[in-house]
PASEBA-1860 file (N, C-alpha, C; in nm, 3 decimals):
! residues 256
1> MDAEKLLK> 0.067/-0.097/-0.019/-0.013/0.007/-0.004/0.095/0.134/0.027 ~ 0.026/0.189/-0.090/0.154/0.355/-0.090/0.120/0.420/0.012 ~ 0.224/0.515/0.018/0.212/0.596/0.123/0.119/0.699/0.124 ~ 0.015/0.780/-0.013/-0.052/0.829/-0.012/-0.212/0.779/0.028 ~ -0.189/0.591/0.033/-0.317/0.582/0.032/-0.297/0.566/0.194 ~ -0.205/0.498/0.261/-0.201/0.510/0.432/-0.286/0.663/0.480 ~ -0.167/0.753/0.410/-0.250/0.895/0.495/-0.399/0.905/0.456 ~ -0.446/0.904/0.329/-0.585/0.919/0.339/-0.663/0.832/0.435
9> QAVDGFAA> -0.681/0.699/0.428/-0.677/0.594/0.536/-0.686/0.656/0.693 ~ -0.530/0.723/0.698/-0.571/0.767/0.832/-0.630/0.906/0.876 ~ -0.648/0.959/0.803/-0.695/1.118/0.757/-0.893/1.073/0.757 ~ -0.892/0.989/0.713/-1.045/0.948/0.737/-1.085/0.866/0.896 ~ -1.001/0.800/0.932/-0.988/0.738/1.063/-1.010/0.898/1.111 ~ -0.886/0.930/1.119/-0.927/1.064/1.289/-1.052/1.093/1.281 ~ -1.087/1.105/1.101/-1.198/1.237/1.121/-1.318/1.161/1.148 ~ -1.324/1.045/1.163/-1.442/0.981/1.157/-1.434/0.999/1.341
17> CIAFYTRI> -1.357/0.962/1.378/-1.352/0.977/1.533/-1.326/1.085/1.619 ~ -1.336/1.157/1.520/-1.375/1.327/1.582/-1.501/1.329/1.565 ~ -1.544/1.286/1.465/-1.702/1.299/1.467/-1.821/1.252/1.542 ~ -1.736/1.145/1.555/-1.830/0.999/1.670/-1.827/1.077/1.850 ~ -1.700/1.103/1.831/-1.674/1.113/1.993/-1.664/1.314/2.024 ~ -1.667/1.335/1.950/-1.684/1.468/1.990/-1.829/1.591/1.890 ~ -1.876/1.691/1.932/-1.974/1.766/1.836/-1.948/1.846/1.743 ~ -1.783/1.824/1.678/-1.720/1.909/1.604/-1.716/1.832/1.467
25> PAGRFARE> -1.812/1.896/1.384/-1.812/1.818/1.259/-1.723/1.801/1.156 ~ -1.664/1.673/1.187/-1.546/1.625/1.098/-1.627/1.515/0.999 ~ -1.684/1.459/1.039/-1.746/1.377/0.903/-1.735/1.355/0.822 ~ -1.757/1.524/0.740/-1.751/1.542/0.600/-1.646/1.484/0.540 ~ -1.552/1.495/0.600/-1.391/1.460/0.566/-1.351/1.341/0.549 ~ -1.443/1.261/0.590/-1.414/1.072/0.601/-1.539/1.006/0.483 ~ -1.463/0.979/0.448/-1.538/0.840/0.357/-1.666/0.805/0.470 ~ -1.801/0.738/0.358/-1.916/0.705/0.417/-1.899/0.561/0.469
33> DTDFAASQ> -1.782/0.516/0.391/-1.719/0.371/0.357/-1.636/0.326/0.481 ~ -1.582/0.419/0.554/-1.464/0.466/0.648/-1.487/0.329/0.738 ~ -1.337/0.236/0.742/-1.353/0.148/0.904/-1.371/0.165/1.013 ~ -1.456/0.209/1.093/-1.437/0.260/1.194/-1.365/0.172/1.340 ~ -1.418/0.061/1.325/-1.283/-0.014/1.406/-1.164/0.010/1.408 ~ -1.126/0.003/1.278/-0.971/0.004/1.209/-0.945/0.137/1.248 ~ -1.014/0.225/1.301/-1.000/0.384/1.335/-1.001/0.458/1.464 ~ -1.003/0.314/1.497/-0.990/0.372/1.668/-0.891/0.415/1.714
41> WATPLVGL> -0.762/0.350/1.646/-0.598/0.386/1.661/-0.615/0.540/1.707 ~ -0.696/0.685/1.693/-0.685/0.749/1.676/-0.758/0.807/1.769 ~ -0.823/0.693/1.860/-0.898/0.793/1.987/-0.826/0.881/2.047 ~ -0.659/0.842/2.122/-0.568/0.943/2.151/-0.613/1.095/2.151 ~ -0.591/1.127/2.023/-0.576/1.218/1.943/-0.691/1.280/1.929 ~ -0.814/1.206/1.951/-0.937/1.290/1.949/-0.883/1.338/2.141 ~ -0.851/1.322/2.182/-0.834/1.318/2.296/-0.777/1.441/2.325 ~ -0.677/1.477/2.279/-0.550/1.586/2.279/-0.661/1.709/2.215
49> IVGVIGWF> -0.767/1.684/2.146/-0.829/1.804/2.098/-0.905/1.861/2.176 ~ -1.008/1.789/2.257/-1.082/1.807/2.389/-0.983/1.811/2.464 ~ -0.881/1.816/2.509/-0.814/1.843/2.595/-0.684/2.031/2.555 ~ -0.693/2.024/2.455/-0.704/2.174/2.421/-0.786/2.298/2.407 ~ -0.920/2.238/2.392/-1.016/2.333/2.436/-1.067/2.298/2.559 ~ -1.053/2.261/2.619/-1.067/2.315/2.766/-0.924/2.366/2.822 ~ -0.823/2.349/2.768/-0.776/2.412/2.883/-0.732/2.560/2.807 ~ -0.827/2.604/2.671/-0.793/2.732/2.572/-0.882/2.820/2.731
57> FFWLAHAL> -1.016/2.763/2.760/-1.102/2.815/2.806/-1.024/2.813/2.963 ~ -0.994/2.741/3.022/-0.866/2.705/3.136/-0.809/2.884/3.168 ~ -0.714/2.850/3.037/-0.643/2.984/3.018/-0.735/3.115/3.002 ~ -0.851/3.115/2.914/-0.924/3.239/2.896/-0.958/3.338/3.035 ~ -1.019/3.215/3.129/-1.044/3.266/3.260/-0.962/3.339/3.370 ~ -0.827/3.275/3.338/-0.710/3.314/3.393/-0.681/3.412/3.367 ~ -0.637/3.465/3.219/-0.605/3.584/3.187/-0.703/3.671/3.206 ~ -0.778/3.636/3.245/-0.911/3.737/3.259/-0.960/3.797/3.416
65> GLPASVSA> -0.837/3.682/3.494/-0.803/3.730/3.643/-0.883/3.657/3.726 ~ -0.983/3.559/3.715/-1.084/3.498/3.749/-0.985/3.380/3.844 ~ -1.015/3.304/3.940/-0.967/3.278/4.015/-0.985/3.088/3.964 ~ -0.870/2.960/4.001/-0.854/2.869/3.961/-1.011/2.810/3.971 ~ -1.053/2.805/4.048/-1.191/2.732/4.097/-1.251/2.750/3.951 ~ -1.308/2.873/3.950/-1.401/2.918/3.820/-1.342/2.881/3.674 ~ -1.196/2.913/3.646/-1.172/2.849/3.551/-1.163/2.729/3.548 ~ -1.175/2.631/3.635/-1.182/2.469/3.610/-1.310/2.482/3.543
73> ALSLCAIL> -1.405/2.543/3.665/-1.556/2.519/3.589/-1.600/2.560/3.479 ~ -1.541/2.633/3.387/-1.559/2.713/3.252/-1.506/2.571/3.177 ~ -1.380/2.571/3.202/-1.303/2.449/3.121/-1.389/2.309/3.117 ~ -1.459/2.267/3.191/-1.550/2.140/3.221/-1.677/2.150/3.154 ~ -1.723/2.273/3.141/-1.837/2.340/3.077/-1.777/2.254/2.903 ~ -1.700/2.313/2.886/-1.647/2.357/2.792/-1.651/2.225/2.692 ~ -1.579/2.147/2.777/-1.546/1.986/2.754/-1.695/1.933/2.762 ~ -1.768/1.952/2.849/-1.880/1.908/2.857/-1.981/1.925/2.692
81> LVTGCLHE> -1.945/2.025/2.678/-2.032/2.111/2.534/-1.983/2.014/2.402 ~ -1.845/2.015/2.399/-1.768/1.999/2.298/-1.759/1.815/2.289 ~ -1.782/1.749/2.392/-1.833/1.598/2.403/-1.961/1.593/2.410 ~ -2.085/1.682/2.402/-2.203/1.606/2.382/-2.210/1.545/2.535 ~ -2.129/1.557/2.640/-2.152/1.455/2.731/-2.224/1.313/2.698 ~ -2.124/1.262/2.645/-2.121/1.133/2.547/-2.120/1.023/2.679 ~ -2.000/1.098/2.706/-1.930/0.975/2.832/-1.976/0.957/2.967 ~ -1.996/1.090/3.002/-2.123/1.140/3.125/-2.211/1.055/3.141
89> DGVADMTD> -2.293/1.040/3.043/-2.455/0.981/2.987/-2.425/0.822/2.991 ~ -2.277/0.802/2.963/-2.245/0.636/3.025/-2.254/0.584/3.149 ~ -2.198/0.723/3.245/-2.128/0.660/3.362/-2.272/0.627/3.444 ~ -2.399/0.784/3.403/-2.518/0.708/3.465/-2.571/0.641/3.473 ~ -2.629/0.592/3.307/-2.672/0.449/3.303/-2.619/0.329/3.334 ~ -2.464/0.316/3.319/-2.414/0.164/3.369/-2.466/0.148/3.569 ~ -2.420/0.302/3.649/-2.424/0.281/3.781/-2.592/0.260/3.762 ~ -2.692/0.293/3.711/-2.809/0.302/3.782/-2.808/0.122/3.712
97> AFGGGQTR> -2.779/0.060/3.610/-2.810/-0.037/3.585/-2.711/-0.136/3.662 ~ -2.607/-0.108/3.686/-2.562/-0.194/3.795/-2.605/-0.187/3.919 ~ -2.635/-0.117/3.956/-2.699/-0.072/4.108/-2.873/-0.119/4.123 ~ -2.886/-0.104/4.029/-3.059/-0.133/4.042/-3.064/-0.238/3.986 ~ -3.044/-0.293/3.898/-3.085/-0.429/3.805/-3.050/-0.551/3.898 ~ -3.151/-0.645/3.862/-3.120/-0.750/3.971/-3.102/-0.894/3.874 ~ -3.107/-0.854/3.780/-3.075/-0.960/3.656/-3.012/-0.902/3.541 ~ -2.918/-0.983/3.472/-2.847/-0.934/3.362/-3.005/-0.870/3.263
105> ERKLEIMK> -3.078/-0.907/3.228/-3.126/-0.886/3.091/-3.227/-0.721/3.185 ~ -3.237/-0.719/3.284/-3.247/-0.658/3.394/-3.177/-0.517/3.330 ~ -3.020/-0.541/3.356/-2.945/-0.429/3.382/-2.959/-0.349/3.231 ~ -2.942/-0.451/3.138/-2.930/-0.410/3.005/-3.023/-0.306/2.985 ~ -3.132/-0.350/3.040/-3.298/-0.259/2.980/-3.258/-0.124/3.052 ~ -3.192/-0.117/3.190/-3.186/0.014/3.225/-3.088/0.093/3.148 ~ -2.997/0.046/3.101/-2.878/0.126/3.003/-2.981/0.184/2.915 ~ -3.077/0.102/2.858/-3.099/0.222/2.758/-3.244/0.334/2.797
113> DSRNGTFG> -3.258/0.285/2.897/-3.377/0.368/2.951/-3.311/0.533/2.974 ~ -3.335/0.667/2.890/-3.284/0.787/2.917/-3.283/0.820/3.032 ~ -3.356/0.796/3.141/-3.445/0.861/3.259/-3.297/0.824/3.386 ~ -3.224/0.946/3.408/-3.155/0.883/3.566/-3.240/0.838/3.731 ~ -3.160/0.744/3.761/-3.231/0.704/3.867/-3.084/0.771/4.013 ~ -3.165/0.724/4.145/-3.071/0.767/4.198/-2.912/0.764/4.205 ~ -2.860/0.611/4.189/-2.730/0.558/4.152/-2.669/0.679/4.096 ~ -2.722/0.695/3.928/-2.662/0.753/3.811/-2.654/0.859/3.850
121> VVALIMEL> -2.770/0.969/3.932/-2.744/1.123/3.953/-2.627/1.140/4.047 ~ -2.652/1.040/4.173/-2.542/1.061/4.286/-2.336/1.041/4.188 ~ -2.411/0.922/4.054/-2.228/0.918/4.034/-2.192/0.996/3.953 ~ -2.264/1.079/3.889/-2.267/1.183/3.807/-2.251/1.324/3.898 ~ -2.264/1.346/4.008/-2.214/1.473/4.073/-2.128/1.427/4.128 ~ -2.066/1.278/4.186/-1.917/1.268/4.242/-1.828/1.246/4.096 ~ -1.818/1.243/3.989/-1.726/1.222/3.928/-1.705/1.377/3.837 ~ -1.820/1.449/3.810/-1.787/1.574/3.790/-1.683/1.650/3.911
129> LLRWAAMA> -1.769/1.654/4.037/-1.705/1.735/4.154/-1.508/1.695/4.155 ~ -1.518/1.565/4.121/-1.321/1.523/4.162/-1.320/1.569/4.009 ~ -1.385/1.570/3.897/-1.307/1.630/3.783/-1.283/1.796/3.808 ~ -1.366/1.840/3.835/-1.355/2.014/3.871/-1.271/2.047/4.022 ~ -1.227/1.951/4.103/-1.156/1.990/4.210/-1.032/1.979/4.158 ~ -1.008/1.860/4.062/-0.886/1.836/4.017/-0.781/1.912/3.948 ~ -0.926/1.973/3.860/-0.822/2.079/3.726/-0.835/2.194/3.845 ~ -0.925/2.236/3.947/-0.872/2.356/4.029/-0.753/2.364/4.050
137> ALVRPGLA> -0.685/2.281/4.125/-0.562/2.198/4.224/-0.443/2.236/4.121 ~ -0.457/2.221/3.976/-0.378/2.267/3.868/-0.358/2.401/3.884 ~ -0.418/2.471/3.914/-0.383/2.645/3.945/-0.391/2.712/3.819 ~ -0.266/2.658/3.740/-0.239/2.794/3.669/-0.228/2.738/3.490 ~ -0.238/2.817/3.371/-0.266/2.719/3.275/-0.161/2.685/3.197 ~ -0.048/2.688/3.283/0.114/2.587/3.216/0.071/2.430/3.237 ~ 0.028/2.412/3.393/0.029/2.297/3.437/-0.106/2.212/3.403 ~ -0.258/2.336/3.430/-0.351/2.277/3.331/-0.350/2.264/3.218
145> FWGLLAAH> -0.252/2.246/3.099/-0.245/2.245/2.983/-0.176/2.093/2.978 ~ -0.083/2.042/3.056/-0.052/1.895/3.073/-0.132/1.821/3.128 ~ -0.216/1.892/3.231/-0.293/1.790/3.311/-0.378/1.724/3.180 ~ -0.473/1.822/3.137/-0.560/1.797/3.088/-0.518/1.724/2.938 ~ -0.441/1.736/2.872/-0.371/1.674/2.782/-0.336/1.532/2.824 ~ -0.265/1.478/2.895/-0.266/1.335/2.990/-0.406/1.314/2.985 ~ -0.488/1.324/3.053/-0.586/1.324/3.051/-0.715/1.285/2.992 ~ -0.713/1.376/2.850/-0.809/1.356/2.775/-0.759/1.223/2.666
153> AGSRALFP> -0.628/1.279/2.642/-0.605/1.168/2.544/-0.546/1.030/2.648 ~ -0.494/0.983/2.769/-0.447/0.870/2.835/-0.578/0.848/2.866 ~ -0.672/0.886/2.882/-0.806/0.798/2.933/-0.876/0.771/2.787 ~ -0.907/0.828/2.674/-0.893/0.779/2.499/-0.877/0.667/2.481 ~ -0.726/0.640/2.484/-0.629/0.515/2.499/-0.671/0.405/2.501 ~ -0.732/0.401/2.650/-0.844/0.270/2.642/-0.933/0.213/2.577 ~ -1.010/0.310/2.540/-1.135/0.230/2.424/-1.060/0.149/2.307 ~ -0.996/0.144/2.275/-0.986/-0.071/2.171/-0.903/-0.094/2.234
161> LFMHAVRP> -0.817/-0.106/2.354/-0.802/-0.185/2.398/-0.928/-0.269/2.486 ~ -1.035/-0.207/2.563/-1.122/-0.260/2.589/-1.211/-0.346/2.492 ~ -1.225/-0.270/2.411/-1.328/-0.352/2.285/-1.249/-0.467/2.241 ~ -1.112/-0.459/2.234/-1.059/-0.566/2.162/-1.050/-0.697/2.278 ~ -1.019/-0.632/2.464/-1.047/-0.793/2.549/-1.154/-0.779/2.607 ~ -1.227/-0.721/2.546/-1.398/-0.779/2.645/-1.496/-0.735/2.478 ~ -1.562/-0.872/2.498/-1.703/-0.881/2.366/-1.828/-0.802/2.398 ~ -1.878/-0.756/2.308/-1.973/-0.673/2.346/-2.071/-0.734/2.423
169> AKPTGLAA> -2.205/-0.721/2.533/-2.274/-0.764/2.601/-2.419/-0.820/2.508 ~ -2.384/-0.767/2.388/-2.526/-0.808/2.317/-2.511/-0.787/2.167 ~ -2.573/-0.832/2.057/-2.499/-0.880/1.962/-2.547/-0.716/1.875 ~ -2.619/-0.571/1.893/-2.662/-0.477/1.864/-2.607/-0.391/1.981 ~ -2.642/-0.256/1.894/-2.602/-0.133/2.024/-2.469/-0.073/1.940 ~ -2.469/-0.005/2.024/-2.336/0.076/1.966/-2.184/0.052/1.952 ~ -2.210/-0.016/2.122/-2.092/-0.059/2.124/-2.055/-0.211/2.004 ~ -2.161/-0.275/2.008/-2.123/-0.414/1.887/-2.150/-0.334/1.780
177> GVGAVSSD> -2.171/-0.229/1.712/-2.220/-0.118/1.583/-2.107/-0.139/1.541 ~ -1.928/-0.109/1.651/-1.819/-0.052/1.603/-1.759/-0.137/1.533 ~ -1.779/-0.288/1.585/-1.724/-0.394/1.525/-1.593/-0.433/1.612 ~ -1.527/-0.603/1.568/-1.442/-0.587/1.614/-1.271/-0.504/1.572 ~ -1.267/-0.479/1.692/-1.122/-0.371/1.683/-1.003/-0.500/1.692 ~ -0.929/-0.489/1.640/-0.784/-0.573/1.594/-0.696/-0.566/1.727 ~ -0.605/-0.633/1.766/-0.450/-0.633/1.832/-0.402/-0.532/1.812 ~ -0.359/-0.476/1.648/-0.295/-0.396/1.622/-0.363/-0.268/1.658
185> VALYSAAI> -0.458/-0.209/1.614/-0.526/-0.139/1.637/-0.511/-0.098/1.792 ~ -0.552/-0.191/1.869/-0.536/-0.139/1.996/-0.389/-0.107/2.065 ~ -0.298/-0.199/2.019/-0.155/-0.154/2.044/-0.128/-0.032/1.986 ~ -0.187/0.016/1.854/-0.143/0.160/1.799/-0.185/0.254/1.896 ~ -0.285/0.231/1.948/-0.360/0.323/2.038/-0.281/0.358/2.173 ~ -0.272/0.243/2.262/-0.175/0.241/2.339/-0.053/0.335/2.367 ~ 0.016/0.271/2.256/0.171/0.303/2.232/0.141/0.483/2.200 ~ 0.040/0.530/2.142/-0.004/0.716/2.136/0.010/0.748/2.249
193> GGAILLVT> -0.124/0.686/2.325/-0.135/0.721/2.447/-0.043/0.684/2.518 ~ 0.061/0.615/2.561/0.166/0.577/2.629/0.262/0.718/2.638 ~ 0.266/0.727/2.455/0.388/0.815/2.455/0.351/1.003/2.519 ~ 0.221/1.009/2.463/0.147/1.093/2.533/0.164/1.135/2.668 ~ 0.159/1.022/2.765/0.170/1.036/2.946/0.297/1.082/2.941 ~ 0.376/1.028/2.852/0.545/1.046/2.929/0.584/1.157/2.895 ~ 0.524/1.247/2.777/0.586/1.391/2.726/0.483/1.499/2.832 ~ 0.359/1.437/2.857/0.311/1.590/2.975/0.321/1.559/3.079
201> LGFWPALA> 0.355/1.421/3.140/0.317/1.405/3.333/0.471/1.365/3.342 ~ 0.578/1.292/3.240/0.706/1.232/3.300/0.698/1.093/3.289 ~ 0.874/1.066/3.331/0.849/0.955/3.293/0.768/0.848/3.433 ~ 0.851/0.876/3.561/0.777/0.824/3.672/0.627/0.829/3.690 ~ 0.592/0.956/3.694/0.398/0.965/3.677/0.321/0.929/3.603 ~ 0.450/0.906/3.479/0.271/0.827/3.360/0.351/0.696/3.404 ~ 0.388/0.598/3.465/0.454/0.455/3.494/0.368/0.424/3.608 ~ 0.289/0.587/3.724/0.227/0.531/3.785/0.105/0.547/3.744
209> AVLALAVW> 0.077/0.658/3.653/-0.095/0.623/3.587/-0.075/0.488/3.534 ~ 0.011/0.442/3.460/-0.046/0.352/3.381/-0.053/0.229/3.472 ~ -0.009/0.189/3.551/-0.030/0.097/3.733/-0.142/0.123/3.742 ~ -0.187/0.261/3.757/-0.332/0.285/3.864/-0.422/0.250/3.720 ~ -0.441/0.313/3.577/-0.505/0.288/3.497/-0.561/0.115/3.411 ~ -0.415/0.050/3.442/-0.462/-0.072/3.460/-0.527/-0.163/3.533 ~ -0.511/-0.115/3.661/-0.606/-0.187/3.844/-0.794/-0.109/3.784 ~ -0.772/0.039/3.740/-0.925/0.005/3.694/-0.985/-0.025/3.568
217> FFGLKALC> -0.875/-0.098/3.460/-0.887/-0.128/3.342/-0.967/-0.270/3.375 ~ -0.884/-0.293/3.432/-0.926/-0.507/3.468/-1.027/-0.529/3.533 ~ -1.056/-0.429/3.679/-1.136/-0.383/3.734/-1.311/-0.372/3.670 ~ -1.305/-0.305/3.633/-1.386/-0.276/3.482/-1.446/-0.398/3.442 ~ -1.368/-0.442/3.340/-1.341/-0.592/3.281/-1.423/-0.668/3.340 ~ -1.348/-0.705/3.464/-1.417/-0.834/3.550/-1.551/-0.783/3.601 ~ -1.578/-0.636/3.633/-1.771/-0.602/3.661/-1.782/-0.599/3.545 ~ -1.762/-0.579/3.426/-1.951/-0.575/3.322/-1.897/-0.736/3.282
225> ERQIGGHT> -1.846/-0.787/3.325/-1.815/-0.945/3.255/-1.893/-0.999/3.347 ~ -1.853/-0.989/3.485/-2.001/-1.036/3.555/-2.133/-1.013/3.566 ~ -2.129/-0.850/3.561/-2.247/-0.777/3.552/-2.382/-0.837/3.442 ~ -2.276/-0.827/3.327/-2.395/-0.819/3.209/-2.340/-0.923/3.045 ~ -2.209/-0.982/3.098/-2.131/-1.051/3.011/-2.074/-0.994/2.944 ~ -2.007/-0.869/2.909/-1.949/-0.766/2.808/-1.917/-0.658/2.829 ~ -1.955/-0.597/2.754/-1.971/-0.462/2.755/-2.029/-0.396/2.671 ~ -2.041/-0.245/2.745/-2.159/-0.146/2.608/-2.103/-0.018/2.581
233> GDVLGSLQ> -2.158/0.073/2.518/-2.118/0.179/2.494/-2.121/0.259/2.637 ~ -2.219/0.222/2.737/-2.191/0.316/2.844/-2.089/0.266/2.943 ~ -2.060/0.161/2.936/-1.905/0.102/3.002/-1.822/0.110/2.919 ~ -1.818/0.169/2.865/-1.670/0.232/2.766/-1.684/0.364/2.822 ~ -1.796/0.480/2.809/-1.807/0.563/2.865/-1.765/0.636/3.044 ~ -1.790/0.496/3.124/-1.768/0.465/3.218/-1.571/0.506/3.211 ~ -1.581/0.346/3.136/-1.423/0.350/3.119/-1.328/0.506/3.140 ~ -1.409/0.537/3.032/-1.272/0.677/3.023/-1.314/0.782/3.096
241> QGAEIILL> -1.419/0.805/3.205/-1.434/0.912/3.307/-1.339/0.872/3.397 ~ -1.366/0.720/3.436/-1.285/0.653/3.540/-1.124/0.701/3.522 ~ -1.074/0.685/3.405/-0.949/0.731/3.430/-0.938/0.836/3.377 ~ -0.982/0.955/3.302/-0.988/1.083/3.337/-0.892/1.130/3.427 ~ -1.060/1.085/3.549/-1.003/1.090/3.716/-0.910/1.049/3.720 ~ -0.887/0.908/3.722/-0.726/0.897/3.747/-0.631/0.962/3.653 ~ -0.621/0.998/3.566/-0.504/1.070/3.519/-0.499/1.217/3.600 ~ -0.610/1.328/3.595/-0.632/1.415/3.690/-0.531/1.445/3.812
249> LVACASLA> -0.571/1.289/3.887/-0.577/1.356/4.026/-0.375/1.277/3.975 ~ -0.375/1.214/3.939/-0.184/1.192/3.909/-0.104/1.350/3.880 ~ -0.156/1.409/3.808/-0.141/1.542/3.737/-0.124/1.612/3.849 ~ -0.246/1.610/3.957/-0.264/1.724/4.067/-0.116/1.676/4.136 ~ -0.081/1.552/4.126/0.016/1.476/4.294/0.172/1.500/4.207 ~ 0.185/1.537/4.055/0.333/1.538/4.025/0.342/1.677/3.955 ~ 0.231/1.740/3.906/0.272/1.842/3.854/0.216/1.968/3.925 ~ 0.141/1.945/4.029/0.092/2.100/4.075/0.157/2.117/4.211
END
């Protein structure tokens, strides 16, 4: 395969991932027949875009003389808008299902329900509070830049790894519709995410982050396999949100 064709496939895949994981209208730059499963290598790069957008609003608020708590709140609002709360919705649905459902079928049914219960509301409040507090603790735009890039790129690098390691819980739905993610795609994403963590956090914090992410990854894998027999789009959203919190906390401990 020649270099031009490889580049075209990479651009198509990157655009498809941007369009799916954010509200940025990049889908017009990708072919309709783009292999979305093969495009998952680009998820950490999508995270970089989200992180930069969040950082810009953090920097803008700081430049206007606003305190770090407000800068973090505005940054978080921008991130929620650009992603369309895609992954937050997963946190609420998965928590409601795993906390309130008694059978596998009932858990999957709850995940499809657009209404949020007590478990989901509490989970959303707590995860948003943790993210905001960690971002505010970074205090300065320079530190927030590295922390946000690490958190958003590193957390999204787990998507293809999880999709490769855990089968879909049902034959239809968002997760199943992605298709089979190959080991090569999963490794490419992990390599990109790992490189970004090294650059943004440094060696020892990056190593600590990888170990913490591994605990979260395999813990969630065991949980979703026991609860519903595999993963769904909601589980993937929860995977990302938990990983983002872990990386923001590591950034606070190592950078602030």
